[in-house]
C-alpha positions in Angstrom: 7.9 83.5 -72.0 10.2 82.3 -74.4 9.7 84.1 -77.6 7.9 86.9 -76.0 9.0 90.5 -75.9 6.5 91.6 -73.3 7.8 93.8 -70.5 7.5 92.8 -66.6 7.4 95.5 -64.2 8.2 94.2 -60.7 7.1 97.2 -58.4 7.7 97.6 -54.6 5.1 98.9 -52.6 6.2 101.1 -49.5 8.1 104.2 -50.2 7.8 103.3 -53.9 4.0 103.6 -54.7 3.7 106.5 -52.5 6.6 109.1 -51.1 8.4 108.8 -47.9 6.7 112.1 -47.1 3.6 110.1 -46.2 5.7 109.2 -43.0 4.1 105.9 -42.7 7.2 104.0 -42.3 7.7 105.7 -39.0 4.6 104.6 -37.4 5.6 100.9 -38.6 9.0 101.4 -37.0 7.4 102.3 -33.8 5.0 99.3 -33.8 8.0 96.8 -34.5 10.1 98.2 -31.8 7.0 98.2 -29.3 6.4 94.5 -30.5 10.1 93.5 -29.7 9.8 95.2 -26.2 6.7 93.1 -25.4 7.8 89.9 -27.1 11.4 90.0 -25.9 10.8 91.7 -22.7 13.4 94.3 -23.9 13.8 98.2 -23.1 13.1 100.5 -25.8 16.4 101.5 -26.8 17.6 97.8 -26.9 14.5 96.6 -29.1 14.9 99.5 -31.5 18.8 98.7 -31.9 17.8 95.0 -32.4 14.8 96.3 -35.3 17.6 98.4 -36.9 20.1 95.4 -36.8 17.9 92.6 -38.4 16.6 94.7 -40.9 20.1 95.6 -42.2 21.3 92.0 -42.0 18.1 90.4 -43.3 16.1 92.8 -45.4 13.3 92.4 -42.8 13.2 92.6 -39.0 10.5 89.8 -39.0 13.2 87.2 -40.5 15.6 88.0 -37.9 13.0 87.6 -35.1 11.9 84.2 -36.9 15.6 83.1 -37.0 17.0 84.0 -33.8 13.8 84.0 -31.6 11.2 81.7 -33.0 8.7 84.4 -33.4 5.5 83.4 -35.3 5.5 85.6 -38.7 1.7 85.5 -39.1 1.5 86.9 -35.3 4.2 89.4 -35.8 2.5 90.8 -39.1 -1.1 91.0 -37.7 0.4 92.8 -34.7 2.6 95.3 -36.7 1.0 95.9 -39.9 -2.5 96.4 -39.2 -2.1 99.9 -39.3 -4.8 102.7 -39.9 -3.4 103.3 -43.4 -6.4 105.5 -44.1 -4.6 108.3 -42.0 -1.6 108.3 -44.3 -2.5 107.2 -48.1 -5.0 109.0 -50.1 -6.3 108.1 -53.8 -3.5 109.1 -56.4 -4.8 109.6 -59.9 -1.2 110.4 -61.1 0.1 107.1 -59.8 -2.8 105.5 -61.7 -2.1 107.0 -64.9 1.7 106.2 -64.7 1.1 102.7 -63.9 -1.5 102.2 -66.6 0.9 103.8 -69.3 3.3 101.0 -68.6 3.0 98.1 -71.1 3.5 94.3 -70.4 2.9 92.9 -67.1 2.8 94.8 -63.8 3.7 93.0 -60.6 3.8 93.9 -57.0 7.1 92.6 -55.5 7.0 93.6 -51.9 8.2 92.7 -48.4 5.0 93.6 -46.9 2.2 91.1 -46.0 -0.5 90.3 -48.5 -3.5 92.0 -46.6 -1.3 95.0 -45.9 -0.7 95.5 -49.9 -4.1 94.6 -50.7 -5.4 97.6 -48.6 -2.6 100.0 -49.6 -3.5 99.3 -53.4 -6.9 99.9 -52.6 -6.5 103.0 -50.8 -4.2 104.2 -53.7 -7.0 103.9 -56.1 -4.5 101.2 -58.2 -5.8 97.9 -57.2 -6.8 96.9 -60.6 -3.8 97.9 -62.3 -1.5 94.8 -61.3 -1.6 91.5 -63.0 -0.2 89.6 -60.1 0.9 90.4 -56.4 4.1 88.6 -54.7 4.5 89.5 -50.9 6.4 88.1 -47.9 4.4 85.4 -47.2 5.2 83.7 -50.9 9.0 84.2 -50.0 8.9 82.1 -46.8 9.1 85.3 -44.7 12.6 86.1 -46.6 12.7 89.5 -47.8 14.7 91.4 -50.5 17.6 91.9 -50.9 18.0 88.2 -50.0 17.9 85.7 -52.8 14.8 83.9 -52.0 12.3 86.6 -53.3 14.2 86.9 -56.5 14.4 83.2 -57.2 10.8 82.8 -56.4 9.6 85.7 -58.6 11.5 84.7 -61.7 10.1 80.8 -61.3 6.7 82.3 -60.7 6.9 84.5 -63.8 9.0 82.4 -65.9 11.4 85.3 -66.3 14.8 84.9 -67.6 16.2 88.5 -67.5 15.4 89.6 -70.6 17.4 86.9 -72.5 14.9 86.1 -75.3 11.9 87.5 -73.4 11.0 91.0 -72.7 12.7 93.4 -70.4 12.3 92.8 -66.7 12.5 96.0 -64.7 12.8 96.2 -60.9 11.6 99.5 -59.4 12.3 100.0 -55.6 13.1 102.7 -53.0 16.1 100.7 -51.6 19.4 100.6 -53.2 20.1 97.5 -51.5 17.4 95.6 -53.3 19.0 96.5 -56.6 22.0 94.5 -57.0 20.4 90.9 -56.9 18.3 92.1 -59.7 21.0 93.4 -61.8 22.9 90.0 -61.5 19.6 88.5 -62.9 19.8 90.8 -66.0 16.9 93.2 -65.0 16.9 96.7 -65.5 16.4 98.8 -62.1 14.9 102.1 -61.1 15.4 103.6 -58.0 12.7 105.6 -56.4 13.0 108.5 -53.9 16.1 110.4 -52.8 19.2 108.3 -53.7 21.7 108.2 -50.7 24.9 109.8 -51.0 27.2 107.9 -53.5 24.3 106.3 -55.7 25.1 107.0 -59.6 23.7 105.8 -62.6 26.3 103.4 -64.1 28.1 100.2 -63.2 26.2 98.6 -60.5 24.0 101.4 -59.9 20.4 101.8 -61.0 19.7 102.3 -64.5 17.4 104.9 -63.8 16.6 107.2 -60.8 13.3 109.3 -60.6 12.2 111.2 -57.3 8.6 109.9 -57.4 6.9 107.0 -59.4 3.7 109.1 -60.1 4.3 111.1 -62.9 7.5 109.5 -64.3 6.0 107.3 -67.1 8.1 109.0 -69.8 11.3 108.2 -68.1 10.2 104.6 -67.2 9.3 104.1 -70.9 12.6 105.3 -72.3 14.2 102.3 -70.4 12.5 100.1 -73.2 14.4 102.1 -76.1 
């Protein structure tokens, strides 16, 4: 990308392309807890605590299960991520218009598995609006905010954090996923309701938007 000024948008999937009100993640959390109960022979309360602990420590519950229990990640994602997405997600023309308005390269950068992301993009009606897709398999099943996904995406796309190339913008719903991007020189956008204490300066996001759909004006303002 040396010499290019084309922006790159690294866009998360869950709770970024669609709002939390869809309640899809609640169903996913239940499936993960049920999986832990079955595979590790735990009671529900213990399994749910483990799910939360591994998620907070590793960015994904799966990586904790791989690290400490030798779980097969392919089996895990087949079991927990084969959700009835059509019960939660509908086409979103406003989202499609927002994405279409963003110049440069648009890249999905997600902790979800590829088959899930492909289905999600199709149901939202935005499957043709991304130049590349990077998912948890590409990161060796290590999720954001661990460093491996960021190293992977910078290498794959030839990114330099805007130093000579165009700006790189991470769009994500998790405040925890923003600091590693900031350290690489990326601009950051937080999507959704920010937790208490999240501001818009220092190590905090460059921009906060309640929803991605309809936010093209605010997003384009980052480019100057």
